[in-house]
N, C-alpha and C positions, 0 to 999 in steps of 0.2 A: 244801456248804450245801444245805439243802432248797429246792426250787423252790416258790414260792408262786403265781406267775403264769407261764404258758407261752404265748408268742406263736408260733403255728405256721403259717407261710406265709400271713400275712394280706395280702389285697389289697382295696383300697377304691377304687372309681372314682366320679367325678362326671361323667357323660356321657363325653366322650372323654378326660378328664383322669384319669390314674392317680395318685392321691394316695399310695397305699401299694402297693408292688409285691413281693409274696411275702416279707414281713418276718417273720423268725424270730429270737427270742432268749428267754432266761429271766430272770425277776426272782427273786432269792433272798430267802428269809425273813429279815427283820431288817437288810437292807442299806439303804444310801442309794445309789441309782442315778441318774446324771445322763443325760439325753437331750439332745443338742445337734445343731445343724445349721442351715443357712441358712433364712431365711424361705421358706415353701413346701415345706420338706423332708418334711412329713407328721407332724410331732411332735404337734400338737394333734389332728389326725385320728386318730392312734393312740390317744391318750387317750380320744377320743370312741367309738372302737370298743371299748375295754376297758370303758368305763362304760355301754355300751348305747345311747348317743345315735345311733350309726351301726351298721348291720349290715354286716360285710364281705361282698363278693361271693365271696371264696375264703378258705380257711384257717379255723383254729379258735383260740379263746382259752380257756385253762383256768385255773381258780382253785382251788388246793388239790386238783388232779386232776379237778375237775368242769368239764364243758364249759359255759361261760357265754355262748357265741357267740349274739348276737342277743337275749339276755334284756333286758327293759325296764330302764331306769335305776333305778327304785325297787327292783326285785328285786336288782340288783347291789349297791346301797347296803346293803340288808338283809343280804346275804351278807358284807359287810365291806370293800368298796372304795368310797372317796369321792374326789371331785376338787374342788379349789379352782379358781376361774375366773380366766382371764387378765385379764378386765375384771371388777372386783369387782361383785358383785350382791347387796348386802344388801336386806332388806325394809325400805325407808326409813321406812315409816309405823309400823314396830314398834320397840320398844325394843331395846337391845343384848342384854339378857337374853332377850327373846322370840325374837330372831334365833338365839341359841345354842340355845334350847330346841327350835327346829324340828329341828335336827340330831338331838337325842335322840328326839323324838317320831316321826321318820320314818326312824330309823336301824336298827341291828341288832335292837332290841327294839320295833319298830313294832307297835302294837296290844297290847303286853304291858307297857306302862310307864305309870305315872300322871303327871299333870302335876307333882305335887310331886317325884317322882323325877327327872323331866326337868329341873326347876328346879335341883335339887341338882347334877346332872351338869353342867348349863350353867354354874352358878356356879363350880364347880371348874375348868372349862376357861377361863372368863374370867379367873379368878385366875392361871392358868398363863400366859396371854398378856399379862397386865397391864392388863386392861380391867374388872376387877371394880368399880372405883370409878365407872365410867360405865354400869353395868348398867341404870339407869333412864332414861338419855338415849335419844333417838331416834337410830337408826342414821344417818339423813341428815346429822346434825351431825358425824360423825366425819371425821378427816383420812383421806387415802388410806392412809397407813401403818396407822392404826387399823382401817380397813375391811378391809385385808388380814389383820390379826390376828383380826378378827371372823370372817372366812371360815374361818380356821384353827380357831378355837374352835368354830364350828358343825360343821366337819368332824369334829373330835375328839369332839364330843358324840354323834355317830352311832356311836361305839365301834367304829371300823374296825380292820381288820388292816393295810390298805394305804392310804396317802394319796398321791394324785397331785397334785403342785403345778405348776400351769401358769403359768410366769413370775411366781412369787410375789414376786420381787424387782424387777420392772419398775417404774420411776418412783420408786424410793426413793433417798434420798441415802446416802452411805457409812456414816454412823452407823446409819441405819435398816436397811441391808443387814446390818451386823454384828449388830444386835439380832435380826433375823429368823433369821440363821444360828444364833445361840446357841439360840434356841427350837427350831429344827428339829433340831439336834443333841440337845437334851435330850429331845425327843419320841421320837427314835430310840433313844437310849441308855437313858433311864429308863422309858419307857413301852413299849419294844419294838416300836414301829410300823415297818413297812417304808415307806420314803419313795422316791418316784420323782419327780425334778425335771426338767421341761422348762425350760431356762434359757438366756438370752443373756448374763448377767453372768458372764463366763468365769472371772475370778479366784475368784468365789464357788463355782461348781459344781465347778471343778477341785480346790478345796481341801476341799470337804465330802464329795464323792462317793467311794465306794470303787471304783466302776466307772463307765465312760462308754460309752454307745451313741451312735454318730453316724449320723444319717439324712441322705440327700442325694437329692433328686429322687424321694422315696418309697421308696428302697432302703436297706437296711442297708449302710452304707459301712465301718464299723469298730466294734470292741468291744474293751475292755480297761481296764486301770488308767489313771488320768489321765496318768501318765508315759508309758505305752505309746502312748496315743492321741495325745499331744502330739508324739510323735516320728515318727508315721506320715506318709510323704510324701503319700499320697492325702488325708489329713485336712487337712494344711497347705495343699495346693493348693485343695481344695474349700471350706475354711471358715476355718481359723485364720490363713492368710496368711504367717506367719513362724515358723520353728521356735524361734528364740531368744525371741520374744515369747510363744509358746505355753508354753515351759518356764518362763518367768517366772510365768505364771498358776499353774502347779503348785507352784512353789517359794515363792510369795509368803507 
């Protein structure tokens, strides 16, 4: 498969804390990749390095062969990489439609798109996530589940090639998790978007991801299919805890 993002020896430090330690792996075009690991493993830090929030002290990050290491976040968004936030961050004083339009106005076609075009793109993506009927409501009034879908609609409206989902399922009930996974699958399958998920909901990520990357204390611990990762002794010891339970996640 074609490599769309290459992580090459990335190290990120915060004072004496090494959050990422020479991490290297590839993200393939069109795949759903899961990134798992204990709290503090470096997962969100890695997302922030990819999206330009942090600049790594060592290593390089490539997108479609272009070195994007240290580019500012708005430039990386315009190139085609977007991230949803672990803690949802809608513009509460704006309507649902206006929130989604922001993605279009500051996305891949920033400065080259009219407000009417942005509105059409936003409406299409609100329809896709089931929020079109609430387009004129203020974002502050949405439920957590709806706010997460709004984040996804805003991200899609930027017209990205890669979507980084940072714990998009956190705080959702089982029915909401299933609805979210159906939408993620559809975005990947029908829209051809590459999806990278940082997730702690094991049964979800193990069933939707084609490959799993495991981080532990800032290092790359393991990489493989969900079945392969669930059977690795080092992953069971560091994170999953029990092989039989881990395999239930995969087979669920």
